[in-house]
N, C-alpha and C positions, 0 to 999 in steps of 0.2 A: 723600118725594118720589116722584112717579109720572110725571114727564115723560119724554120720549124720550131715548135714548142716540144718540150718533154713534159708530158702530163702523167703523173703517178697517182693512181687511185687504188689503195689497198683494199677498198670495199667495193670494187667494181663488180664483183661476183654476186653481190646482193641485189635482189630485185626491189624496186621502190626506193624512195628517198630522192632528194634533189641533188645529191652528189653525182648520181649517174647522168641526170639531165645537164648539169653544168659541164661534166666531162665531154658529152657529145657536142654541146653548143660551142665550147672552146675549140674542139677538134675541127668543127665545121668552119669556124672563123679563121683558123690557121691550117689550111690543107697541108697534108704531108707530115703532120706532127707524129711524134713517137709516143704511143700510149703504153705505159707499163702497168700491168695489173698482176701482182705477184700471186694472187689466188684465183685468177681467171676473170672472165667477163661474162655478165649475164647475157643470155641469148638475145634479149630485146635490144641490147646496145650494140651488138656486133655489127649488124647490117648498116646502121647509120654511121658508125665509125669507119667502116670500110668504104662506104659511099663518099665519105669526106677525104678519102685517100690516106687515112691514118695507118701507120705501121703498128701492129698490135704485138706486144711481147708478153707472153704468159709462161714461156718455158725456160729452158736452160740458157743462161747468158754469161757463161764464164765461171771458172771454178771458185773465184772469190765470192761472187754473188750467190752461187749455189750453196757454198758453205754457210754463208750468213743466213740464207733463207732456211736451210736445214736446221740451224741453231734456233732460229725463230720458231720453227715448228715444234721443236723439243720444249722450248720455254712455254709456248702456248699450251701444249699438252700438260706440262707440269702445273700451270696456272689452273686449268680446268679441274685437274685432280685435287689440287689444293682447295678450290672452292667447294667441291663436294665434301672433302674431309673436314674443313673448318666452318661449315655453314652454321653450325649450332652456336648460339650466343654463350654457351658454357665455356667456350675457348676464350683465352685472353684476346683482347682487341688487336694486339700486335700480330698474333697468329692469323686472325681473321683478315687482316689487311695484307698479309704476305702474298696471297695469290694475285692480288691486284698490282702489287709491286712487280711481280714476275711478268704480268701482262704488259707493263710499261717496257720491260726489257724486250719482250717478244715484238712489240710494235716498233721499237727502235731498230732491232735487227732486221725486221722486214723492210723498213725504210732504207736502211743502209744497203741492203741487197739491191733494192730498186735503183738507188743512186749509183751503185757500182755499174749496174747495167746501163744506166743513162750515160755514164762517163765513157763506157766502152763503145756504145752504139751511136751516140750523137754528140760530137765534141764541139759543135758550133751552133747550139740552140740559142734562140733569142730569149728563152726563159726555161728554167727547170722548176716545176711546181709540184709539190705534194698536195693534192687537193683535200685530203682528210688526214691530217698529221696528228701525232701524239701530242699531249699537253706537257710532256716531260722529255728529258734527255735530248734536247735540241742540238747541243754542241756535239754530243756523242754520235748522233746520226750523221752530222756533218763531217766529223773526223773519220768514222768508219766508212762512210760512203765515198769520201774523197771528192765530193762534188758540191760546189756552192749551189744553194737552192732557196726557193721561197717555200714556206710551209703554212697552209691554212690551219689555224688552231681554232676549232669551232666552239669549244667549251673547256673548262678546267674541272674535270670530275674527280680525278685521282691525284692527290698531292704526293710528293716524294718523301719517303721515309729516309732515315739516316743513311743506310747503305746506298740507296739510289742517289741521294744528294752527294755522297762522296764520289761516286762515279761521275756525276755531273761536274763536280769541281775539277776533277782530274782532266776532264775534256772541255773545260770552259773556253779554251782558245778556239774550239770549233764553233762557238756561237758567232764568231766573226765571219763565218762562212754562210750564215743563214739570215734571213729576215722572216719573222713571223708575220703573217697577215691575219688580223683578227676581224671577224665580221661586224663586231660592235665595240664601242668604247668600253662597255662593261667588261667584256672578255679581255680587252687590252689592259685594263686596270688590274684585273685579277692576275694576268700573266706577269705584269710588271712587278707586282708585289712579291712574286716568287723568283723571278729572273730579272734582276735589275739591270744587267748588262746586255740583255737580249734585244737586238734591234727589232722594232715592230712598227707596222703601219696598220691603219684601220681601213677596211674596204669590204663591201658586201660580197658574200660568196655567190648567192643566187644571181643569175643573169636573165635579162629579158630576151627571150627568143622570138618575141613578136607574134607568137601563135595564140592569139586570143580566141576564146570560144566563139563559134559562129551561132547564128540563130538556129541553123539546122542541127548543130550539136546539142543545143539546149532542148530542142524538141525531142531529139533522139534520147537524151538522158532521161527526161521525164517519162517517155514512153517505156524505156527499158525497166524502170522501177515501178511502172504502173501508177504514176502520180497524175491525177486528173487536172485539167486546166482549172485555175481558180483556187486550187488547194496549195498550201504553202509547204515548202520543204527546206530543211537546214542540213548542211553537210558537216559531219564530224569525222575528220580525216587524221590518220597518223596513229602510231602505236601509243598505248597508254603508259608513258614513261613517268618517272617520279616527278618531273617538273610540271606535268600537266595535272590540272585540278579536276579530275573526273568526279570527285565527291560533290563539288559544288554544282556540276551539271546534273548529277543524280538528284540532288535536293531540289534544284530548280524545276526539273521535269515533273516531279511529284506535285509541285505547286502550280503548274501551268494552267490546267483546267480548260484548255482550248485545243481544237484539232490541229495536228501538225504531223508531217512526215519527217522522220529523222533517218538520214542515209549515213551509215557508219561503216568505215573501212580502216584497216591498219593492222599492225602486228607489233606487240601482243595486244589482244583484247581480253577483257574479263567477260566470258560468256554468261556467267551468273548475273552480272549487272545488265547485260543486254537482254537476257530473258526477263528480268524484272521490269525493264522498260516496256517490253512487249505487252506486259499485263496492265500497263497504265491506260485508263480510259482516254480515248481521243488521240492517242499517240500510235502512229504506225511506224514501226522500225524496219528498215531495209538494211540488212547486214551483209557486207562483202568482206569476209576474212582476208587479211593480207598476209604477206606483202603482195601488191598488185602491180600490173604493168602500167605503163604510161597511158595507153588508150583507155583502160578501165578507170584510172584515176581521173582522166578528163571527163569520162562519163559521169562519175560521181559529182564532180564540180558542176557539170552542165545541168544536172538535175536540181541543183540547190538554188533557192532564192537568196541564201546567204551561207557563208562558211563560219563555223563556230570555232573560236580559239580561246581556250580557258587555261591559264597558267597560274602557278602559285606566285604570290607577291615576291618581287625581287629577282625573278628569272629574267636574265638580261642577255641571253644568247640570241642569235638571229633565229626568227621563226620562219622556217621553210613554208609553213602553211599560210602565213600572212603574205609572204612573197608570191606564193602560188596564186592566191586570190587576186592580188594586184595585177600580175602579168596576164592572168586568164580573163579578168574582168568580172569577178564575182564579189558582191558586197560582203562585208565583214561584220560579225559580232565578236568583239575581242575584249578581253579583260585588260584593265589598266596596270598590269604587272610590271611594265617597263615604261618608265617616265619619258624616255626619249621617243619611243614608239608612239606613246599616247599623245605627245606634243605634235608629232608629225601628222597624226590622224585628226587632231582637233579641228572641228568645224567642217569635216568632210561628210557630205550627206550619205555617202556609201559605206561609212564606217560607224557602227554603233558600239560605244564603249560602255563597260559596266565595271563596277568596283570588284577587283580581284577578291575571291573568297566570299562573295556576297550572293547567295542563291536567289534572294528576293529581287536584287537588281538584274540578275541574269534572266529570271522569269519575265520581268517586265520588258527587257530587250527582246525576248522571243515573242512576246505578245505584240510588240511594235511591228515586227517582221510579218506576223500573221495578219495583222490588220492593214498594214500598208508597207509592202516590200520596199526597201531602199533602192535608189537607182544604182546602176552599174558603175564601177569606177571607169574613169576616162583613160585614154591612152597615156596620160601623163602620170598615172598612179605609180608605175614602177620607178620612175625617176624621183618622185616624191619620197619614196621609201629608200632611196639610195642605190637602187639597182642600176646597173649599166647594161646596155646592149652587149652582145657577145664581142663585137668588134671593139667596143670601148673597154671591156674587161681585158681583152688581149693587149691593148695599148697600155693600160694601167700596169699589168703584170710585166710587160716588156720594159717599161720605164723603171719599175722598182728593181727588177733583176739587173738592169744596166747600172743602176746606182750601186748595187751590191758588188758587181764585178769591178767597178771603178774603185770602190772602197778597198776591196781585197788587193787589187794590184798596187 
């Protein structure tokens, strides 16, 4: 099949993150695809999408889609107001959860609006895919959108309370119009526990675009941050979200006692912690507040002798940072928070693992990099971690969507 794709990315307006990179890679692999971004597209992504011949939709697309998107905006506004109002723990838990339940409704309405636009503008697509979908109201989005589709569910953060579950039950027949694509088996198991009748498959979200870092980029990265030859650098990339164990990194750095450059970027960051690191003897911190563009991100990875990934035990969603390191050819220092990932990395000389939550083990891994930097991952590293090239991902999504249409008919 060589027909167009419909690629829906509600977060295309946000700079940074591997959702934007995957969007561009899929559009390049399937020229002429329809890209629907309800909230706009970040400037850095517009040019490569247009060069790929993608049709970009960010404006009005019919009255039904427009009404749904307007309703989504109202719900999102209500959620933001509710989060400000109920932020204090003095409120009952059910009230503190209410804004997040409204967020689920807003995301569902946004998806439904984009699906209505897809149905109107491209009736013969090889696949219709929501690249960053909500973890709830799957059938409701399918019914309101009136369009069979695949939906990447990256993690399950917010569970449904009773009113949302009721809406989901009323729209359960809509679950037959969708297939959830889960980046890891861990996420698939979580989803299955809440949505037993929802069809789902497991497949990596990140794709290998084949653009490994060159020697020239590595030299340029070190020069950009003023890292002399022979001195070691570690990259700490990405926002400091709850699943990431910044505390163990903080503790390990105070124990290190050896010279090291630490290149930090992402959003949000805790500037107080960064300033404390700057005061540690022997540690030189280079901070690039995020979110950052893809060229800047490549510069950070290019400067690093290894990328550091520290997560709390039991975190089982796909790590975009691990995937980045593998596709770019950067060695890893990674916690053993995910048993499946740890098994895949076992025995790989370019991946140093340490016990999640153990600052002593992390400090020792950092010393290993300082004394003897690990080799770079080979070109087979993306495949080892389950990544497909963009063309392979297109084939996977096409086959999955074809199975959905056959089932529906």
